[in-house]
N, C-alpha and C positions, 0 to 999 in steps of 0.2 A: 283479352282481345284490345291488342294496339289498330290502332290505322293509322297509314303515313298520312302526312300532313302532302296538299300538291307539290308542287315545285314553285321556286317563285315566276320560272318564263309561265305559264302554266296562271299562277295567279293575277299576272301582270295582264295576260290579255282580256284573263276577265277584267278589271281593270278598266282599262282603256275601252270596251266596252261599254263598262259603265258611265263612264266620261264620253262618251259618244250618244248614248242614250240622253241623257244628260242633257247640255248643248244640240241637239240633232239639230231644232230652229235654228240657232246661229250660226254651227258648222253648213250647214244646207241652201245659207244666206237668203235662211228665208226672215229671218230676222236679224239688226246687228245687236251689240252692245248697247244701253240705250245710254242716255246723260252727255256728262263726261264724256263719254268712254269717245265717242259720236263725234261729238259737239266738237271736241277740245281736245285730246288726247291722241286722235286719229291724225285729222290736222297738223297735228307739231309734231308725230313722228313721219308723217307723209313729207313735213319740209326739209328735216331733217333729210332725210332718203335721196330726193328729190336731188337735192342738194350736190350731197357725196354722189350722185352718180353725174352732176357735170360736172366735176374737178374744183368743189370750191367749197370751204368748212364755211356750216348758218352760221356765222357771229349776230349776223345781224336780220331780223324778220319783218320787209317793208311794206306787210299786209296786214300789218297787224298797229292801231290806231298810228300814229305818226313812226314806227320801226319797232323795234324792239329786241336786246338783246337776248337772240335765243339760245346760244350755250351757253349760256349760262341761269341759265330756267331750271331750280331742279327739278321741276318733272317734267322736264326738257328730253329725257330717256335718250339725250346724243349717246350717250356713252352705257349705256342700257345692252349688254353681248350682245345677249341671243336676240335676241327683241331686233336691232335694227339692223344683224347679221342674215335674219327674214323677210326684216323690210327691204333688202336690197338685192333682194335674190329674182325682183321682179321689174320690170320697166316703170310700170306701172300699176304699182300695191293699193288694189281697192280696202273697198270696208272691211267685206268677207276674209281677205289675206290679214288684214293687221287683227280681224278676231280672233283671226285662225294663231295665228302667234300666240297673240297672249291665250288665249286656254289649251295651246300647249303648257306652254311655262306651268298651268293650273294639275296640266297630265304628270311632268316633269314633276312638281312639287308631291305629288299623290306617290307615285312611282317611289321617289324615293322616303316617304313618306311608310306604305309598304312593308320595304331594305327597314326599313328602323324598324318599326314592332318588331317582325322578326326575329330580331337582333337579340330583342324582351322579351319572347316565348311566348307559350301560349300558343294559339292554335290559326286555323287557314284562315274562316270568320271573322274572328277581332279586328285579324291583319288589314282583312279586306273593308269590314266597318269600321274601322280608324282608318284605312286610305280615304275612304269614300266619306264621309265625315270633312278630312279637312278639303277634301278637295268640292261638296257639297254642301257645309252647314251654317250654319249662319254667319263666319266671319267674312268665305271666301263669296259667299254669294247677294250678300249685302254689300260690298266691296268691286263685283263686278263695273263699277262706271269709272272707278277710279284707277285707271292703269296702272299708274306707278305702285297703288298699296297694292295690286292684285303681285305688279311680281317681287316685289320686293319678299309676300309673304308664300310667293311659290318657291322661293331661296333658299326659306330655315328649314323645312327639314334634308336638304341638299346640306346645309352646312356641320348641320344637327349631325347628319352619316356620316359625313366629314370628317368631324370631331369627335364622336364614337369606335369608328379605325384609326382614328390616330392616337386617341387615347390607350386602345387596346393592344398598337405595334406601332407605338412613335419609333416614324424615320421618317430623312427629309422627301420622300419622294408623297410620301402621304399628309407631310406637311405642305408642301407645294397643293395639291389640291382642295388642300379646307383654302389656304392660301386663295389659290381662282373662286372658287363656291363662295368665299365670306365681303371677296373684291368686287365677284356682278353683286352680290345684293345690296353695299354701299357704293353702288351707283347710285339707287335710290334712291335723293339727299327728302325722307318723308318720315312722323314723326313715329310711325314705323316701324321702319329702320329703327332708327338711337331706340325702342324699346327693344329690338332682338335685342342690339346690338348688346345690353347692356344683361339680359336674361343667359345671351351664347356664353359671355366670358366670365359671368357669375356658375354656370354647368360648367362651363371647361374650370372653370376653380377649383367646383367641388370636387371634381371627377378626376382631377392630377391630382390631390392631397387623399384620396380613398385610392389609389392605384402606386401614387409613391413607394410603398415600401416594399412594393411584390416588385418594384424595376429592379431588377440589376445593371451593372454600369454603364453595360454596352446601352439598356432601352435609355437609360437619365440624359446620356449624352446621344441618342437619336429626339430626344424630347428638346433638348435646346437648341438640335440642328433643326428642326422639323418647326420648333414656334419659330425661329427666328426665317425658315426660306418662309411660310404662312406670315409673319407682318411684312414680312415683304415684299412677295404676291400678292396680299390686299390692297396694301400701300399704294406698290403700283398701278392695279387697274382704278381702284376707289381715290387716287390722290387729284388724276385730271376733275371729275365733278366739283369734289370736295373745296377745287381752286378756281374756278371756274364761276362757281355757282355763291361765292362769297365775293367778285368782282361787284355782281349790278348795285351791295344792299352798301358797301363801300363807298362805288362812283356815283350815289345814286344827286338828281339833285339837290337834295334837299342839304346843302354841306353843311349847314351851319346846325344843326340837329345831331345829335352821337345815334347811334345803331341803342343804342339800351336804355334813353326815351321811350321807344316806339312800344313799348307796352300798357301806355299813357291813353286814358280815352281823350287830350287833347291833344290835338293838331294844328301847328301857328297857320 
C-alpha cells in the first residue's frame, strides 16, 4: 500500500505556517531584527527609498560623517530588486515593514528549496524538513542581522531551482529566468555571494557534462541560447551594482596607495 505525497500547494501552506511561527515576534512588531539590521541596514535602505521617492538618486548620504557615497556601498542594497521594491510600496516604511521584506526573502528561499527537494525525490516530510532547516538553521538564524547576507542566501535555492529546470530542458525562456535569479543574487556584493557564485558555476558545469550526451541537437542549441540569455540578463541586473561599487576604492582619498596594498596590516 502506498500513500501519495501532499501537493506542492499544501506543503507550501504548511511551510508558510512554520515561517510565521518562527518569526512571529518580528512579523507582528513585538521585536525587530537586531544589531546591524536595525542600526545600519534599515537606515541605509530607508534612505535609498526616501531619496528615490523624492525624485533623486541616492548618490550621496550627507548624514554619515561628513558625507558618504551611498550608491557605491556594496552593502547598500540600492540595486536589490525585491527589497527596494518592497520599501517603495509605502510612503514611510518603518522597521517592521523592513523586517517583513527581509523575512519574505527567507520564505522565498524556503519555498524554492521545497520545490528543489521535490525534484530530487523522497517524501513530503523530508522536503519540509529540508526547507525548514534552510529557513531556520544555523546559517540563516545566525545571519539575520546581516541583511545583504540573508538576501544573497535566500536567492541561492531560487538560482539552483532555475538551473535545474534549465538543465532538464534547456531553452531561452528558462535561461532568462535563470539570469534574472542569478542577477538578483549578485546585487548583494558580500563574501558569501562570491562563494555561492563559484559553487553554482561548478554545479552547472557538472550538471551539463552529465546531461550533454543525452541532449539532441535541439536541446544543445537551446543550451547555447539559454546560457547566452542567462549571462546577458544576469549582467544587466548585476553590473550596475558592480560598477558603482568599484568606484569608491578607485576614487578614495588615499590616491597614492595602490588598492592591492590594502591587505597589509600597516597603514601610512
